[in-house]
N, CA and C atoms of all chains as a GROMACS GRO file, in nm:
protein
  600
    1MET      N    1   3.693  -1.466 -10.489
    1MET     CA    2   3.641  -1.337 -10.450
    1MET      C    3   3.751  -1.251 -10.391
    2ASN      N    4   3.767  -1.128 -10.444
    2ASN     CA    5   3.870  -1.039 -10.392
    2ASN      C    6   3.813  -0.940 -10.289
    3LYS      N    7   3.904  -0.860 -10.231
    3LYS     CA    8   3.864  -0.773 -10.120
    3LYS      C    9   3.757  -0.671 -10.162
    4GLU      N   10   3.757  -0.621 -10.290
    4GLU     CA   11   3.655  -0.533 -10.333
    4GLU      C   12   3.525  -0.600 -10.338
    5GLN      N   13   3.520  -0.720 -10.385
    5GLN     CA   14   3.390  -0.794 -10.396
    5GLN      C   15   3.340  -0.833 -10.258
    6ILE      N   16   3.437  -0.859 -10.160
    6ILE     CA   17   3.393  -0.890 -10.026
    6ILE      C   18   3.331  -0.766  -9.959
    7HIS      N   19   3.399  -0.650  -9.987
    7HIS     CA   20   3.355  -0.525  -9.927
    7HIS      C   21   3.213  -0.493  -9.988
    8LYS      N   22   3.197  -0.517 -10.118
    8LYS     CA   23   3.066  -0.487 -10.180
    8LYS      C   24   2.954  -0.573 -10.117
    9ILE      N   25   2.984  -0.704 -10.101
    9ILE     CA   26   2.884  -0.792 -10.051
    9ILE      C   27   2.849  -0.760  -9.906
   10VAL      N   28   2.943  -0.724  -9.823
   10VAL     CA   29   2.911  -0.698  -9.679
   10VAL      C   30   2.841  -0.564  -9.657
   11THR      N   31   2.866  -0.467  -9.754
   11THR     CA   32   2.802  -0.337  -9.736
   11THR      C   33   2.666  -0.331  -9.807
   12GLU      N   34   2.643  -0.422  -9.900
   12GLU     CA   35   2.516  -0.414  -9.974
   12GLU      C   36   2.411  -0.516  -9.917
   13ASN      N   37   2.456  -0.601  -9.822
   13ASN     CA   38   2.362  -0.694  -9.757
   13ASN      C   39   2.371  -0.681  -9.610
   14PRO      N   40   2.257  -0.668  -9.538
   14PRO     CA   41   2.260  -0.646  -9.399
   14PRO      C   42   2.328  -0.757  -9.318
   15VAL      N   43   2.310  -0.884  -9.360
   15VAL     CA   44   2.373  -0.995  -9.283
   15VAL      C   45   2.441  -1.092  -9.380
   16VAL      N   46   2.571  -1.113  -9.357
   16VAL     CA   47   2.642  -1.200  -9.450
   16VAL      C   48   2.717  -1.301  -9.362
   17LEU      N   49   2.713  -1.430  -9.410
   17LEU     CA   50   2.789  -1.534  -9.343
   17LEU      C   51   2.884  -1.597  -9.448
   18PHE      N   52   3.014  -1.578  -9.420
   18PHE     CA   53   3.117  -1.646  -9.500
   18PHE      C   54   3.141  -1.778  -9.435
   19MET      N   55   3.120  -1.886  -9.505
   19MET     CA   56   3.123  -2.024  -9.448
   19MET      C   57   3.175  -2.127  -9.548
   20LYS      N   58   3.208  -2.242  -9.491
   20LYS     CA   59   3.248  -2.355  -9.573
   20LYS      C   60   3.125  -2.431  -9.610
   21GLY      N   61   3.088  -2.431  -9.734
   21GLY     CA   62   2.966  -2.490  -9.782
   21GLY      C   63   2.858  -2.387  -9.786
   22SER      N   64   2.732  -2.431  -9.785
   22SER     CA   65   2.626  -2.335  -9.792
   22SER      C   66   2.536  -2.349  -9.672
   23LYS      N   67   2.437  -2.262  -9.650
   23LYS     CA   68   2.353  -2.268  -9.535
   23LYS      C   69   2.265  -2.396  -9.542
   24THR      N   70   2.244  -2.447  -9.664
   24THR     CA   71   2.161  -2.570  -9.672
   24THR      C   72   2.248  -2.694  -9.669
   25PHE      N   73   2.380  -2.674  -9.705
   25PHE     CA   74   2.469  -2.785  -9.703
   25PHE      C   75   2.611  -2.740  -9.653
   26PRO      N   76   2.611  -2.717  -9.520
   26PRO     CA   77   2.738  -2.676  -9.459
   26PRO      C   78   2.846  -2.788  -9.469
   27GLN      N   79   2.972  -2.746  -9.489
   27GLN     CA   80   3.074  -2.852  -9.499
   27GLN      C   81   3.170  -2.846  -9.388
   28CYS      N   82   3.130  -2.782  -9.280
   28CYS     CA   83   3.215  -2.775  -9.155
   28CYS      C   84   3.122  -2.750  -9.040
   29GLY      N   85   3.148  -2.813  -8.928
   29GLY     CA   86   3.058  -2.810  -8.815
   29GLY      C   87   3.040  -2.664  -8.761
   30PHE      N   88   3.148  -2.589  -8.758
   30PHE     CA   89   3.146  -2.452  -8.709
   30PHE      C   90   3.059  -2.362  -8.800
   31SER      N   91   3.079  -2.379  -8.930
   31SER     CA   92   3.000  -2.305  -9.025
   31SER      C   93   2.853  -2.337  -9.010
   32GLY      N   94   2.820  -2.469  -8.995
   32GLY     CA   95   2.688  -2.516  -8.982
   32GLY      C   96   2.620  -2.462  -8.859
   33ARG      N   97   2.690  -2.458  -8.751
   33ARG     CA   98   2.640  -2.411  -8.622
   33ARG      C   99   2.606  -2.261  -8.634
   34THR      N  100   2.698  -2.187  -8.699
   34THR     CA  101   2.677  -2.041  -8.708
   34THR      C  102   2.555  -2.012  -8.801
   35ALA      N  103   2.539  -2.092  -8.906
   35ALA     CA  104   2.418  -2.073  -8.992
   35ALA      C  105   2.289  -2.105  -8.910
   36GLN      N  106   2.302  -2.200  -8.822
   36GLN     CA  107   2.189  -2.243  -8.743
   36GLN      C  108   2.154  -2.130  -8.647
   37VAL      N  109   2.250  -2.060  -8.590
   37VAL     CA  110   2.226  -1.952  -8.498
   37VAL      C  111   2.154  -1.839  -8.571
   38LEU      N  112   2.198  -1.809  -8.694
   38LEU     CA  113   2.134  -1.696  -8.770
   38LEU      C  114   1.991  -1.736  -8.806
   39LYS      N  115   1.972  -1.867  -8.844
   39LYS     CA  116   1.839  -1.913  -8.877
   39LYS      C  117   1.746  -1.905  -8.755
   40ALA      N  118   1.804  -1.939  -8.636
   40ALA     CA  119   1.725  -1.924  -8.513
   40ALA      C  120   1.677  -1.783  -8.484
   41CYS      N  121   1.753  -1.682  -8.542
   41CYS     CA  122   1.713  -1.544  -8.522
   41CYS      C  123   1.604  -1.500  -8.626
   42ASN      N  124   1.567  -1.589  -8.714
   42ASN     CA  125   1.476  -1.559  -8.823
   42ASN      C  126   1.518  -1.442  -8.906
   43VAL      N  127   1.641  -1.439  -8.946
   43VAL     CA  128   1.689  -1.333  -9.022
   43VAL      C  129   1.734  -1.380  -9.155
   44ASP      N  130   1.705  -1.300  -9.261
   44ASP     CA  131   1.752  -1.337  -9.396
   44ASP      C  132   1.899  -1.304  -9.404
   45PHE      N  133   1.977  -1.399  -9.446
   45PHE     CA  134   2.124  -1.374  -9.465
   45PHE      C  135   2.176  -1.429  -9.592
   46VAL      N  136   2.277  -1.369  -9.643
   46VAL     CA  137   2.351  -1.413  -9.755
   46VAL      C  138   2.459  -1.504  -9.714
   47ASP      N  139   2.467  -1.625  -9.774
   47ASP     CA  140   2.578  -1.714  -9.744
   47ASP      C  141   2.677  -1.717  -9.858
   48VAL      N  142   2.806  -1.706  -9.824
   48VAL     CA  143   2.912  -1.713  -9.921
   48VAL      C  144   2.999  -1.832  -9.897
   49ASN      N  145   3.001  -1.922  -9.990
   49ASN     CA  146   3.083  -2.040  -9.978
   49ASN      C  147   3.226  -2.011 -10.011
   50VAL      N  148   3.311  -2.005  -9.901
   50VAL     CA  149   3.451  -1.966  -9.928
   50VAL      C  150   3.531  -2.077 -10.002
   51LEU      N  151   3.471  -2.189 -10.015
   51LEU     CA  152   3.542  -2.302 -10.087
   51LEU      C  153   3.520  -2.294 -10.232
   52ALA      N  154   3.424  -2.207 -10.270
   52ALA     CA  155   3.384  -2.202 -10.415
   52ALA      C  156   3.493  -2.144 -10.504
   53GLU      N  157   3.574  -2.047 -10.452
   53GLU     CA  158   3.688  -1.985 -10.527
   53GLU      C  159   3.810  -1.988 -10.436
   54ALA      N  160   3.921  -2.028 -10.502
   54ALA     CA  161   4.045  -2.054 -10.418
   54ALA      C  162   4.100  -1.933 -10.349
   55ASP      N  163   4.072  -1.809 -10.401
   55ASP     CA  164   4.138  -1.692 -10.337
   55ASP      C  165   4.049  -1.629 -10.227
   56THR      N  166   3.929  -1.676 -10.213
   56THR     CA  167   3.838  -1.611 -10.109
   56THR      C  168   3.893  -1.619  -9.964
   57VAL      N  169   3.950  -1.730  -9.923
   57VAL     CA  170   3.988  -1.744  -9.787
   57VAL      C  171   4.104  -1.648  -9.755
   58PRO      N  172   4.213  -1.642  -9.832
   58PRO     CA  173   4.323  -1.546  -9.795
   58PRO      C  174   4.270  -1.396  -9.812
   59GLU      N  175   4.188  -1.369  -9.910
   59GLU     CA  176   4.137  -1.234  -9.926
   59GLU      C  177   4.051  -1.192  -9.807
   60LEU      N  178   3.965  -1.285  -9.769
   60LEU     CA  179   3.875  -1.255  -9.651
   60LEU      C  180   3.955  -1.239  -9.524
   61ARG      N  181   4.059  -1.320  -9.510
   61ARG     CA  182   4.142  -1.319  -9.389
   61ARG      C  183   4.213  -1.181  -9.379
   62ASP      N  184   4.257  -1.121  -9.491
   62ASP     CA  185   4.313  -0.990  -9.497
   62ASP      C  186   4.203  -0.885  -9.473
   63TYR      N  187   4.093  -0.895  -9.540
   63TYR     CA  188   3.989  -0.798  -9.534
   63TYR      C  189   3.935  -0.784  -9.389
   64ALA      N  190   3.903  -0.901  -9.332
   64ALA     CA  191   3.844  -0.902  -9.202
   64ALA      C  192   3.942  -0.886  -9.089
   65ASP      N  193   4.071  -0.918  -9.118
   65ASP     CA  194   4.177  -0.931  -9.019
   65ASP      C  195   4.131  -1.029  -8.913
   66TRP      N  196   4.080  -1.145  -8.962
   66TRP     CA  197   4.030  -1.248  -8.873
   66TRP      C  198   4.076  -1.379  -8.937
   67PRO      N  199   4.137  -1.474  -8.847
   67PRO     CA  200   4.209  -1.582  -8.903
   67PRO      C  201   4.123  -1.706  -8.944
   68THR      N  202   4.002  -1.714  -8.897
   68THR     CA  203   3.928  -1.842  -8.917
   68THR      C  204   3.795  -1.817  -8.991
   69ILE      N  205   3.739  -1.934  -9.040
   69ILE     CA  206   3.612  -1.938  -9.107
   69ILE      C  207   3.524  -2.018  -9.009
   70PRO      N  208   3.398  -1.989  -8.984
   70PRO     CA  209   3.318  -1.880  -9.050
   70PRO      C  210   3.335  -1.740  -8.997
   71VAL      N  211   3.284  -1.647  -9.071
   71VAL     CA  212   3.286  -1.504  -9.037
   71VAL      C  213   3.149  -1.445  -9.062
   72VAL      N  214   3.098  -1.370  -8.958
   72VAL     CA  215   2.966  -1.308  -8.969
   72VAL      C  216   2.985  -1.157  -8.978
   73TYR      N  217   2.916  -1.097  -9.079
   73TYR     CA  218   2.912  -0.951  -9.083
   73TYR      C  219   2.762  -0.906  -9.067
   74ILE      N  220   2.739  -0.803  -8.983
   74ILE     CA  221   2.602  -0.742  -8.975
   74ILE      C  222   2.617  -0.596  -9.006
   75ARG      N  223   2.541  -0.547  -9.107
   75ARG     CA  224   2.556  -0.407  -9.152
   75ARG      C  225   2.695  -0.361  -9.176
   76GLY      N  226   2.777  -0.450  -9.234
   76GLY     CA  227   2.915  -0.411  -9.266
   76GLY      C  228   3.012  -0.426  -9.150
   77GLU      N  229   2.958  -0.463  -9.031
   77GLU     CA  230   3.046  -0.481  -8.914
   77GLU      C  231   3.082  -0.621  -8.887
   78LEU      N  232   3.212  -0.647  -8.869
   78LEU     CA  233   3.259  -0.780  -8.832
   78LEU      C  234   3.204  -0.818  -8.695
   79ILE      N  235   3.139  -0.926  -8.685
   79ILE     CA  236   3.077  -0.979  -8.560
   79ILE      C  237   3.172  -1.086  -8.500
   80GLY      N  238   3.224  -1.175  -8.582
   80GLY     CA  239   3.312  -1.275  -8.532
   80GLY      C  240   3.280  -1.410  -8.596
   81GLY      N  241   3.336  -1.513  -8.532
   81GLY     CA  242   3.317  -1.650  -8.582
   81GLY      C  243   3.208  -1.717  -8.504
   82CYS      N  244   3.220  -1.855  -8.500
   82CYS     CA  245   3.120  -1.940  -8.444
   82CYS      C  246   3.099  -1.917  -8.288
   83ASP      N  247   3.211  -1.909  -8.214
   83ASP     CA  248   3.205  -1.893  -8.067
   83ASP      C  249   3.140  -1.761  -8.029
   84ILE      N  250   3.183  -1.650  -8.096
   84ILE     CA  251   3.134  -1.523  -8.061
   84ILE      C  252   2.982  -1.511  -8.096
   85THR      N  253   2.945  -1.555  -8.212
   85THR     CA  254   2.809  -1.545  -8.257
   85THR      C  255   2.719  -1.629  -8.167
   86THR      N  256   2.764  -1.749  -8.127
   86THR     CA  257   2.688  -1.832  -8.035
   86THR      C  258   2.668  -1.762  -7.897
   87GLU      N  259   2.781  -1.713  -7.844
   87GLU     CA  260   2.781  -1.651  -7.713
   87GLU      C  261   2.684  -1.529  -7.719
   88MET      N  262   2.693  -1.450  -7.826
   88MET     CA  263   2.609  -1.331  -7.834
   88MET      C  264   2.461  -1.374  -7.844
   89TYR      N  265   2.433  -1.481  -7.911
   89TYR     CA  266   2.300  -1.533  -7.929
   89TYR      C  267   2.240  -1.574  -7.790
   90GLN      N  268   2.326  -1.647  -7.720
   90GLN     CA  269   2.283  -1.695  -7.586
   90GLN      C  270   2.261  -1.577  -7.486
   91ALA      N  271   2.338  -1.467  -7.507
   91ALA     CA  272   2.317  -1.350  -7.420
   91ALA      C  273   2.214  -1.255  -7.466
   92GLY      N  274   2.157  -1.283  -7.584
   92GLY     CA  275   2.053  -1.196  -7.641
   92GLY      C  276   2.116  -1.082  -7.715
   93GLU      N  277   2.250  -1.066  -7.718
   93GLU     CA  278   2.314  -0.948  -7.781
   93GLU      C  279   2.299  -0.951  -7.931
   94LEU      N  280   2.303  -1.077  -7.991
   94LEU     CA  281   2.293  -1.091  -8.133
   94LEU      C  282   2.157  -1.043  -8.185
   95GLN      N  283   2.049  -1.081  -8.110
   95GLN     CA  284   1.915  -1.042  -8.145
   95GLN      C  285   1.906  -0.889  -8.134
   96ALA      N  286   1.968  -0.832  -8.033
   96ALA     CA  287   1.962  -0.682  -8.011
   96ALA      C  288   2.028  -0.616  -8.131
   97LYS      N  289   2.144  -0.670  -8.178
   97LYS     CA  290   2.215  -0.608  -8.286
   97LYS      C  291   2.136  -0.623  -8.419
   98LEU      N  292   2.070  -0.738  -8.435
   98LEU     CA  293   1.991  -0.761  -8.556
   98LEU      C  294   1.870  -0.673  -8.559
   99GLY      N  295   1.808  -0.652  -8.445
   99GLY     CA  296   1.693  -0.559  -8.432
   99GLY      C  297   1.588  -0.586  -8.540
  100ASP      N  298   1.562  -0.482  -8.622
  100ASP     CA  299   1.453  -0.485  -8.722
  100ASP      C  300   1.487  -0.588  -8.832
  101LEU      N  301   1.605  -0.635  -8.842
  101LEU     CA  302   1.637  -0.733  -8.950
  101LEU      C  303   1.569  -0.870  -8.925
  102MET      N  304   1.527  -0.891  -8.798
  102MET     CA  305   1.459  -1.016  -8.766
  102MET      C  306   1.317  -1.005  -8.817
  103ASN      N  307   1.268  -1.115  -8.871
  103ASN     CA  308   1.129  -1.112  -8.917
  103ASN      C  309   1.034  -1.104  -8.801
  104PRO      N  310   0.958  -0.988  -8.791
  104PRO     CA  311   0.880  -0.962  -8.666
  104PRO      C  312   0.772  -1.064  -8.650
  105THR      N  313   0.711  -1.115  -8.763
  105THR     CA  314   0.604  -1.206  -8.745
  105THR      C  315   0.646  -1.341  -8.688
  106ARG      N  316   0.772  -1.370  -8.704
  106ARG     CA  317   0.818  -1.504  -8.654
  106ARG      C  318   0.904  -1.486  -8.526
  107ARG      N  319   0.928  -1.364  -8.480
  107ARG     CA  320   1.017  -1.337  -8.370
  107ARG      C  321   0.971  -1.414  -8.245
  108ALA      N  322   0.843  -1.422  -8.226
  108ALA     CA  323   0.792  -1.487  -8.104
  108ALA      C  324   0.819  -1.642  -8.100
  109LEU      N  325   0.863  -1.692  -8.218
  109LEU     CA  326   0.887  -1.835  -8.228
  109LEU      C  327   1.035  -1.873  -8.189
  110ILE      N  328   1.112  -1.773  -8.162
  110ILE     CA  329   1.254  -1.808  -8.136
  110ILE      C  330   1.269  -1.891  -8.010
  111GLU      N  331   1.341  -1.996  -8.029
  111GLU     CA  332   1.363  -2.088  -7.919
  111GLU      C  333   1.506  -2.100  -7.891
  112PRO      N  334   1.544  -2.123  -7.771
  112PRO     CA  335   1.690  -2.135  -7.738
  112PRO      C  336   1.754  -2.258  -7.810
  113LEU      N  337   1.872  -2.241  -7.851
  113LEU     CA  338   1.952  -2.354  -7.910
  113LEU      C  339   1.986  -2.453  -7.802
  114VAL      N  340   1.985  -2.575  -7.840
  114VAL     CA  341   2.029  -2.679  -7.739
  114VAL      C  342   2.171  -2.715  -7.771
  115MET      N  343   5.784  -3.019  -7.996
  115MET     CA  344   5.683  -2.970  -7.900
  115MET      C  345   5.543  -2.995  -7.950
  116SER      N  346   5.458  -3.036  -7.858
  116SER     CA  347   5.322  -3.059  -7.899
  116SER      C  348   5.249  -2.932  -7.927
  117VAL      N  349   5.136  -2.936  -7.999
  117VAL     CA  350   5.057  -2.817  -8.028
  117VAL      C  351   5.011  -2.755  -7.894
  118ILE      N  352   4.974  -2.830  -7.799
  118ILE     CA  353   4.926  -2.782  -7.676
  118ILE      C  354   5.032  -2.706  -7.599
  119GLU      N  355   5.155  -2.757  -7.595
  119GLU     CA  356   5.263  -2.692  -7.530
  119GLU      C  357   5.297  -2.560  -7.604
  120THR      N  358   5.296  -2.565  -7.733
  120THR     CA  359   5.320  -2.439  -7.813
  120THR      C  360   5.226  -2.338  -7.784
  121LEU      N  361   5.095  -2.374  -7.776
  121LEU     CA  362   4.983  -2.277  -7.748
  121LEU      C  363   5.006  -2.218  -7.611
  122ARG      N  364   5.036  -2.307  -7.511
  122ARG     CA  365   5.060  -2.257  -7.378
  122ARG      C  366   5.170  -2.156  -7.371
  123GLN      N  367   5.277  -2.177  -7.437
  123GLN     CA  368   5.394  -2.088  -7.440
  123GLN      C  369   5.355  -1.957  -7.501
  124GLN      N  370   5.283  -1.963  -7.617
  124GLN     CA  371   5.248  -1.842  -7.688
  124GLN      C  372   5.145  -1.759  -7.614
  125LEU      N  373   5.058  -1.822  -7.533
  125LEU     CA  374   4.955  -1.754  -7.464
  125LEU      C  375   5.008  -1.700  -7.328
  126ALA      N  376   5.128  -1.735  -7.292
  126ALA     CA  377   5.187  -1.690  -7.159
  126ALA      C  378   5.191  -1.539  -7.154
  127VAL      N  379   5.207  -1.472  -7.267
  127VAL     CA  380   5.211  -1.330  -7.271
  127VAL      C  381   5.084  -1.257  -7.221
  128LEU      N  382   4.974  -1.337  -7.219
  128LEU     CA  383   4.847  -1.288  -7.169
  128LEU      C  384   4.832  -1.308  -7.015
  129GLU      N  385   4.938  -1.357  -6.957
  129GLU     CA  386   4.948  -1.389  -6.810
  129GLU      C  387   4.820  -1.450  -6.757
  130PRO      N  388   4.782  -1.560  -6.817
  130PRO     CA  389   4.662  -1.630  -6.772
  130PRO      C  390   4.667  -1.682  -6.628
  131THR      N  391   4.560  -1.668  -6.561
  131THR     CA  392   4.556  -1.725  -6.425
  131THR      C  393   4.511  -1.871  -6.436
  132GLN      N  394   4.450  -1.908  -6.552
  132GLN     CA  395   4.411  -2.043  -6.572
  132GLN      C  396   4.401  -2.068  -6.722
  133ILE      N  397   4.447  -2.183  -6.763
  133ILE     CA  398   4.445  -2.208  -6.908
  133ILE      C  399   4.423  -2.359  -6.931
  134GLU      N  400   4.322  -2.395  -7.006
  134GLU     CA  401   4.296  -2.534  -7.035
  134GLU      C  402   4.286  -2.548  -7.193
  135ILE      N  403   4.358  -2.644  -7.242
  135ILE     CA  404   4.356  -2.671  -7.385
  135ILE      C  405   4.320  -2.821  -7.409
  136GLU      N  406   4.223  -2.842  -7.492
  136GLU     CA  407   4.184  -2.984  -7.519
  136GLU      C  408   4.201  -3.004  -7.664
  137ASP      N  409   4.254  -3.126  -7.698
  137ASP     CA  410   4.259  -3.166  -7.838
  137ASP      C  411   4.126  -3.235  -7.872
  138ASP      N  412   4.054  -3.174  -7.963
  138ASP     CA  413   3.926  -3.230  -7.996
  138ASP      C  414   3.930  -3.294  -8.136
  139SER      N  415   4.049  -3.316  -8.189
  139SER     CA  416   4.069  -3.363  -8.325
  139SER      C  417   3.994  -3.490  -8.357
  140HIS      N  418   3.992  -3.577  -8.262
  140HIS     CA  419   3.924  -3.709  -8.284
  140HIS      C  420   3.778  -3.694  -8.322
  141GLN      N  421   3.717  -3.578  -8.278
  141GLN     CA  422   3.577  -3.562  -8.313
  141GLN      C  423   3.562  -3.521  -8.456
  142HIS      N  424   3.668  -3.479  -8.524
  142HIS     CA  425   3.653  -3.430  -8.655
  142HIS      C  426   3.738  -3.505  -8.755
  143ALA      N  427   3.784  -3.625  -8.719
  143ALA     CA  428   3.863  -3.708  -8.802
  143ALA      C  429   3.790  -3.731  -8.937
  144GLY      N  430   3.870  -3.717  -9.042
  144GLY     CA  431   3.811  -3.749  -9.178
  144GLY      C  432   3.753  -3.637  -9.247
  145HIS      N  433   3.724  -3.524  -9.174
  145HIS     CA  434   3.667  -3.409  -9.245
  145HIS      C  435   3.781  -3.333  -9.308
  146ALA      N  436   3.747  -3.273  -9.428
  146ALA     CA  437   3.850  -3.216  -9.513
  146ALA      C  438   3.954  -3.127  -9.446
  147GLY      N  439   3.909  -3.034  -9.364
  147GLY     CA  440   3.995  -2.936  -9.303
  147GLY      C  441   4.091  -3.003  -9.203
  148ALA      N  442   4.063  -3.120  -9.155
  148ALA     CA  443   4.142  -3.193  -9.058
  148ALA      C  444   4.286  -3.219  -9.109
  149ARG      N  445   4.303  -3.216  -9.239
  149ARG     CA  446   4.433  -3.230  -9.295
  149ARG      C  447   4.531  -3.118  -9.264
  150GLU      N  448   4.477  -2.999  -9.243
  150GLU     CA  449   4.553  -2.879  -9.219
  150GLU      C  450   4.610  -2.878  -9.077
  151GLY      N  451   4.541  -2.953  -8.989
  151GLY     CA  452   4.581  -2.950  -8.848
  151GLY      C  453   4.473  -2.990  -8.761
  152GLY      N  454   4.492  -2.978  -8.629
  152GLY     CA  455   4.392  -3.032  -8.536
  152GLY      C  456   4.285  -2.930  -8.496
  153HIS      N  457   4.186  -2.982  -8.428
  153HIS     CA  458   4.081  -2.899  -8.370
  153HIS      C  459   4.111  -2.887  -8.217
  154PHE      N  460   4.120  -2.764  -8.163
  154PHE     CA  461   4.153  -2.747  -8.028
  154PHE      C  462   4.052  -2.657  -7.962
  155LYS      N  463   4.032  -2.684  -7.837
  155LYS     CA  464   3.939  -2.609  -7.752
  155LYS      C  465   4.017  -2.539  -7.640
  156LEU      N  466   4.012  -2.408  -7.644
  156LEU     CA  467   4.090  -2.330  -7.541
  156LEU      C  468   3.998  -2.260  -7.444
  157SER      N  469   4.025  -2.274  -7.321
  157SER     CA  470   3.955  -2.202  -7.215
  157SER      C  471   4.059  -2.121  -7.135
  158ILE      N  472   4.048  -1.992  -7.138
  158ILE     CA  473   4.152  -1.910  -7.080
  158ILE      C  474   4.097  -1.798  -6.996
  159ILE      N  475   4.155  -1.782  -6.874
  159ILE     CA  476   4.114  -1.675  -6.790
  159ILE      C  477   4.240  -1.581  -6.772
  160SER      N  478   4.219  -1.457  -6.797
  160SER     CA  479   4.331  -1.359  -6.789
  160SER      C  480   4.280  -1.225  -6.745
  161PRO      N  481   4.364  -1.159  -6.657
  161PRO     CA  482   4.324  -1.024  -6.618
  161PRO      C  483   4.330  -0.924  -6.734
  162ARG      N  484   4.401  -0.962  -6.841
  162ARG     CA  485   4.414  -0.876  -6.956
  162ARG      C  486   4.281  -0.860  -7.026
  163PHE      N  487   4.180  -0.951  -7.000
  163PHE     CA  488   4.054  -0.944  -7.073
  163PHE      C  489   3.954  -0.843  -7.004
  164VAL      N  490   3.991  -0.798  -6.888
  164VAL     CA  491   3.893  -0.702  -6.820
  164VAL      C  492   3.864  -0.584  -6.909
  165GLY      N  493   3.730  -0.560  -6.924
  165GLY     CA  494   3.684  -0.440  -7.004
  165GLY      C  495   3.683  -0.461  -7.150
  166LEU      N  496   3.729  -0.582  -7.197
  166LEU     CA  497   3.730  -0.605  -7.341
  166LEU      C  498   3.609  -0.681  -7.388
  167THR      N  499   3.562  -0.654  -7.512
  167THR     CA  500   3.452  -0.736  -7.566
  167THR      C  501   3.513  -0.874  -7.607
  168THR      N  502   3.412  -0.969  -7.628
  168THR     CA  503   3.456  -1.099  -7.666
  168THR      C  504   3.539  -1.100  -7.793
  169MET      N  505   3.500  -1.009  -7.890
  169MET     CA  506   3.579  -0.997  -8.013
  169MET      C  507   3.720  -0.952  -7.987
  170GLN      N  508   3.739  -0.853  -7.898
  170GLN     CA  509   3.873  -0.807  -7.864
  170GLN      C  510   3.955  -0.912  -7.794
  171ARG      N  511   3.888  -0.991  -7.709
  171ARG     CA  512   3.958  -1.104  -7.643
  171ARG      C  513   4.008  -1.207  -7.741
  172HIS      N  514   3.920  -1.245  -7.834
  172HIS     CA  515   3.960  -1.340  -7.937
  172HIS      C  516   4.075  -1.289  -8.020
  173ARG      N  517   4.069  -1.160  -8.050
  173ARG     CA  518   4.172  -1.103  -8.127
  173ARG      C  519   4.313  -1.111  -8.055
  174LEU      N  520   4.304  -1.081  -7.923
  174LEU     CA  521   4.429  -1.095  -7.840
  174LEU      C  522   4.487  -1.234  -7.843
  175VAL      N  523   4.392  -1.330  -7.835
  175VAL     CA  524   4.438  -1.476  -7.838
  175VAL      C  525   4.498  -1.503  -7.975
  176TYR      N  526   4.428  -1.465  -8.083
  176TYR     CA  527   4.484  -1.490  -8.217
  176TYR      C  528   4.610  -1.418  -8.239
  177ASP      N  529   4.625  -1.295  -8.194
  177ASP     CA  530   4.748  -1.219  -8.209
  177ASP      C  531   4.865  -1.283  -8.136
  178SER      N  532   4.830  -1.343  -8.019
  178SER     CA  533   4.940  -1.406  -7.946
  178SER      C  534   4.987  -1.541  -8.012
  179VAL      N  535   4.895  -1.608  -8.070
  179VAL     CA  536   4.927  -1.739  -8.130
  179VAL      C  537   4.993  -1.720  -8.266
  180GLY      N  538   4.957  -1.613  -8.346
  180GLY     CA  539   5.012  -1.595  -8.476
  180GLY      C  540   4.947  -1.687  -8.579
  181ASP      N  541   5.023  -1.738  -8.668
  181ASP     CA  542   4.967  -1.818  -8.777
  181ASP      C  543   4.923  -1.954  -8.719
  182LEU      N  544   4.792  -1.979  -8.720
  182LEU     CA  545   4.737  -2.101  -8.660
  182LEU      C  546   4.783  -2.220  -8.733
  183LYS      N  547   4.784  -2.215  -8.861
  183LYS     CA  548   4.822  -2.331  -8.947
  183LYS      C  549   4.970  -2.374  -8.917
  184ALA      N  550   5.056  -2.268  -8.902
  184ALA     CA  551   5.193  -2.299  -8.873
  184ALA      C  552   5.216  -2.377  -8.740
  185VAL      N  553   5.120  -2.350  -8.651
  185VAL     CA  554   5.131  -2.421  -8.515
  185VAL      C  555   5.070  -2.561  -8.528
  186GLY      N  556   4.991  -2.583  -8.634
  186GLY     CA  557   4.926  -2.716  -8.655
  186GLY      C  558   4.784  -2.713  -8.610
  187ILE      N  559   4.722  -2.597  -8.622
  187ILE     CA  560   4.582  -2.582  -8.577
  187ILE      C  561   4.490  -2.551  -8.702
  188HIS      N  562   4.387  -2.630  -8.715
  188HIS     CA  563   4.289  -2.600  -8.816
  188HIS      C  564   4.173  -2.517  -8.764
  189ALA      N  565   4.136  -2.551  -8.640
  189ALA     CA  566   4.028  -2.476  -8.577
  189ALA      C  567   4.053  -2.463  -8.431
  190LEU      N  568   4.024  -2.342  -8.378
  190LEU     CA  569   4.045  -2.314  -8.238
  190LEU      C  570   3.916  -2.253  -8.180
  191SER      N  571   3.858  -2.328  -8.088
  191SER     CA  572   3.739  -2.281  -8.019
  191SER      C  573   3.785  -2.208  -7.891
  192ILE      N  574   3.734  -2.087  -7.873
  192ILE     CA  575   3.786  -2.006  -7.761
  192ILE      C  576   3.682  -1.962  -7.662
  193LYS      N  577   3.712  -1.982  -7.535
  193LYS     CA  578   3.635  -1.925  -7.426
  193LYS      C  579   3.731  -1.842  -7.347
  194ALA      N  580   3.710  -1.706  -7.348
  194ALA     CA  581   3.798  -1.617  -7.284
  194ALA      C  582   3.723  -1.533  -7.179
  195LYS      N  583   3.766  -1.552  -7.055
  195LYS     CA  584   3.700  -1.486  -6.945
  195LYS      C  585   3.805  -1.401  -6.863
  196ALA      N  586   3.752  -1.296  -6.799
  196ALA     CA  587   3.832  -1.218  -6.703
  196ALA      C  588   3.808  -1.282  -6.565
  197PRO      N  589   3.907  -1.272  -6.478
  197PRO     CA  590   3.896  -1.335  -6.342
  197PRO      C  591   3.770  -1.287  -6.269
  198THR      N  592   3.730  -1.170  -6.292
  198THR     CA  593   3.615  -1.111  -6.220
  198THR      C  594   3.481  -1.170  -6.268
  199GLU      N  595   3.481  -1.243  -6.384
  199GLU     CA  596   3.356  -1.296  -6.433
  199GLU      C  597   3.322  -1.439  -6.387
  200LEU      N  598   3.405  -1.487  -6.298
  200LEU     CA  599   3.386  -1.632  -6.257
  200LEU      C  600   3.281  -1.636  -6.143
   0.00000   0.00000   0.00000
């Protein structure tokens, strides 16, 4: 995946997670945890497996100017990796940023991550 | 020089009042990425973080360390606080 494709996917989808593996089968603990945080927000998100194509990692590193995987984008804005996403979730900031993107019928079911 | 010593030296530019680095690699042994380098956990307190968002703090840390792989790091978990937040 090149920078143009990365730009297209983060601007055309409200929430995108670049990760190792997939949200159903993460291949790295940090990627898995980040997917879990987004799932806990009841938000639909697109997962991109950076291991699927050899050039995705270096292209993403350049595009995002961020050195590690996973990487979360919300409405085209770089949010950060696992630590930042988790911290924001625990502070309620992630939910505030997601706003209407969270499924309102299930919002009441959100429970804190352990 | 060990990875931890290298990290400490590179992060000195942030004038940390406290810095703790743990090697967590043993928890990730055998996983594919572990071949690139170790898993480290950094906890850093610096006056330079005052008024910055978490994202900006992490960027400062990454900018100070440079190429993580060259240092021998596959994954770096970061907790960055300002002295006023303790």
